[in-house]
C-alpha positions, -999 to +999 in steps of 0.1 A: +061+301-031+050+293-067+050+255-073+042+237-106+033+200-107+041+181-139+017+151-138-005+165-110-032+139-113-014+109-096-027+098-062+004+110-043+010+141-065-025+155-062-025+151-025+008+169-021-006+197-044-036+201-021-014+200+010+008+228-003-022+248-015-036+245+021-002+257+033-007+289+014+015+282-016+005+292-052+000+258-069-004+250-106-003+217-124-007+198-157-014+163-168-025+145-200-054+127-182-068+130-146-091+103-132-114+104-102-112+111-074-081+132-082-101+154-106-129+163-082-105+169-053-083+192-073-113+210-086-127+215-050-095+234-041-094+253-074-062+238-087-075+214-114-058+223-148-082+242-171-073+218-199-055+185-203-022+182-220+014+195-216+022+231-224+056+246-220+040+280-214+032+267-179+069+268-171+081+303-163+113+316-148+095+329-117+086+294-105+102+285-071+101+248-078+088+222-103+077+188-088+079+160-113+057+129-111+065+094-123+037+095-149+057+121-169+083+110-195+118+122-198+110+141-231+080+159-215+080+194-230+074+211-196+102+192-181+126+201-209+116+238-206+122+237-168+156+221-174+164+248-200+155+276-176+176+260-148+147+257-124+149+236-093+132+203-102+122+180-074+109+144-073+079+139-050+100+124-022+128+150-025+102+178-020+087+160+010+122+159+026+128+196+017+095+205+035+103+183+066+140+184+071+136+202+104+110+176+117+114+142+132+109+119+102+094+084+108+096+063+076+077+030+072+094+007+047+089-029+036+075-050+008+041-053+025+023-038+055+035-002+049+001+013+046-014-006+075+015+002+099+014+039+088-024+039+092-022+024+127+003+050+138-018+078+124-049+063+141-033+063+175-018+098+172-051+111+161-068+093+190-047+113+214-050+145+193-013+148+187+001+173+162+017+155+133+022+156+095+019+125+074+022+109+040+002+076+034-006+056+004-044+052+009-073+074+018-080+069+055-112+074+075-110+106+095-083+121+072-092+146+044-061+140+024-033+114+020-007+141+027-005+168+053+024+192+056+023+221+080+048+246+095+040+236+131+039+198+134+071+185+150+069+150+134+059+135+101+049+099+095+059+087+060+049+056+041+082+049+024+077+033-010+106+015-026+096+024-062+115+050-082+114+087-073+109+102-108+117+097-145+150+115-140+157+102-105+160+065-105+165+061-067+138+045-046+116+070-029+124+058+006+161+065+002+153+102+000+135+108+033+165+104+056+146+087+084+152+094+121+130+064+130+125+037+104+105+005+100+112-025+077+082-048+078+097-076+056+111-082+022+094-100-007+106-094-043+085-068-061+088-043-090+106-067-112+104-043-141+129-021-122+147-046-099+155-075-122+168-098-095+159-106-059+194-095-048+190-061-065+157-057-048+170-066-013+200-043-018+176-013-018+168-021+018+205-023+027+208+012+012+177+024+031+192+014+064+223+034+055+201+065+050+188+064+086+203+093+104+231+087+129+218+076+164+184+069+147+164+037+153+154+008+130+124-013+140+123-045+119+104-078+116+127-104+131+105-132+117+119-124+082+151-144+078+165-124+048+158-092+066+175-104+097+207-111+077+206-076+062+201-060+096+228-080+113+253-072+085+246-034+087+273-013+104+251+018+105+253+039+137+217+032+147+198+012+173+181-020+160+148-032+175+133-065+163+096-074+166+073-104+160+037-115+166+023-102+200+007-125+224-030-130+215-059-153+214-088-159+190-124-166+201-155-167+179-138-149+151-124-121+173-087-115+181-078-104+216-045-088+226-030-104+258-026-101+287-055-076+290-077-093+264-082-061+244-105-070+215-093-060+181-112-052+149-084-065+127-069-100+126-042-123+111-005-127+118+005-099+094-018-074+110-006-084+144+030-080+134+021-046+118+005-037+151+037-045+170+057-023+146+033+006+151+034+001+189+072+003+189+071+035+169+045+051+191+066+042+221+093+063+206+067+091+204+060+088+241+028+068+239+027+040+265+019+004+257-014+007+276-023+039+258-015+023+225-037-007+232-066+015+242-064+034+209-057+006+185-088-013+197-109+010+175-088+007+144-108-009+117-081-014+091-065+005+063-086+011+032-088-020+010-069-041+035-092-070+046-121-046+042-154-062+051-180-061+024-206-084+040-212-102+072-244-122+073-251-154+093-220-176+089-207-158+058-181-130+056-170-113+024-137-094+024-119-073-002-081-070+001-053-052-018-031-083-018-012-089-050+023-101-041+028-139-035+037-135+001+008-112+009-016-135-010-005-165+011-006-146+044-041-131+037-056-165+028-041-181+059-053-152+081-089-156+071-087-194+073-072-193+108-097-167+121-127-188+110-114-224+111-149-239+110-158-222+077-147-230+041-129-203+022-133-193-014-103-171-024-101-152-056-070-132-067-069-108-097-034-107-112-030-071-123+005-058-116+034-058-141+053-083-119+024-107-115+018-108-153+054-117-160+056-154-169+090-157-153+077-142-120+045-162-120+062-192-105+067-172-073+029-179-067+035-217-062+014-231-033+003-196-022-034-206-023-032-240-007-050-230+024-081-220+004-109-246-001-116-231-035-089-211-053-097-188-082-074-167-104-088-139-125-070-119-151-088-093-172-080-102-208-078-064-216-049-061-191-026-082-213-035-060-243-029-028-224+005-040-210+014-056-244+020-089-228+014-125-240-018-138-223-016-167-198-036-199-204-054-218-177-026-244-178+001-217-174-017-205-142-024-239-128+012-250-134+027-219-117+003-221-087+009-259-085-028-266-084-048-286-110-080-277-091-075-240-094-102-222-114-091-196-140-112-168-155-103-140-179-139-127-183-154-108-153-190-118-161-182-155-162-164-150-128-194-133-113-218-160-125-195-187-111-194-170-077-232-166-077-235-204-084-217-213-051-235-218-018-217-197+008-234-210+039-206-214+065-182-202+038-162-170+035-152-152+003-119-133-001-115-111-031-080-098-036-067-073-062-049-041-068-072-037-098-110-037-100-121-072-112-131-058-146-155-033-131-176-058-111-195-041-083-181-061-054-206-048-028-235-057-050-220-091-058-216-098-020-252-090-014-264-113-041-244-144-029-264-174-018-257-177+020-287-198+030-282-234+041-293-258+013-327-275+020-339-246+041 
């Protein structure tokens, strides 16, 4: 098989390219720019493009398939040549389905928790040395790539993103996988550049339920009222299984699953609900409740999800991928509940298109109330890059409904402010889908003042 990737450098695209290369396919690709770690990883497997840019000479009639990434535009010269030659052009999710249509497909959907649930399932399957393929949205410890597709594995675990499939296929990715087993972790409005209203966004999940194969199963969070309504309304020929927060207790900053008091390395209501979703999926894959608990005890969390940067004395520093209003609120409340005797300094970087839209910003009202000190950071260059009107401190404080909220648009001033705080008996939570203007967060964590004043 000869496969060409247009926009091979994306996180999902380069992983699929590597997976197909490992499968024995002849893989080529192109892109106008490729960042790390995609560049090094493609080079390691000998499939990094020799030069950057688009070249219609890359597209020849003997190609078996062209896979088109979201980064490409509709007037891309390679795409136009492929269309002219009548070649089969797949979106990324379309090709995943094409490769896995004879397997049991498990698709994890939802506005939040997808990566964590998928990671938990992979961790448990890996723990018991089960044979499986996968597609996940983050690099996981113990896994070489974010995509694995083989001839032999009977099942694939797919993180099902609701964003668009490709520039010429405006369907959400998770509609194209045709799940046999599906999860919806919850619904919170996102991707407002594509789904202009909350109703339009929630409708995508109604359509997702309809794509579940007949006699399949939907596992859904029954703590989400809007999701409950959608599930109840659905007439799909599937079994519906609801889940919530499992029985647990917290002692000295550690969460224990009941009734066996199995200690976990993760915490917070969202993580516990994610755990229940993963447990129900694993039950469908013939892993008992006891076996699941035994394996999940060693799960340390998905990459960038409540990732510990520092733990010294009575101070913990966490980094989290949180960016949506619901995830921001849940993450702050989780850390506060886990350490009720410590203060919490919470800092969110607004980075996504949705979060930088003034009409959407009001969705963040009261999301940081549980923090003792709330900080919002926006890199001033982000507004320039996205060609948006910058927010003022008043804009942000008004939207978040907090006159005491601190606002920074300069990363060095933010760093200096954090270094001025005494973090004795205080935790720091840094949340972003960006990189805080290039601040070295590990170095920052080590430099914090964590010593009791007067000692």
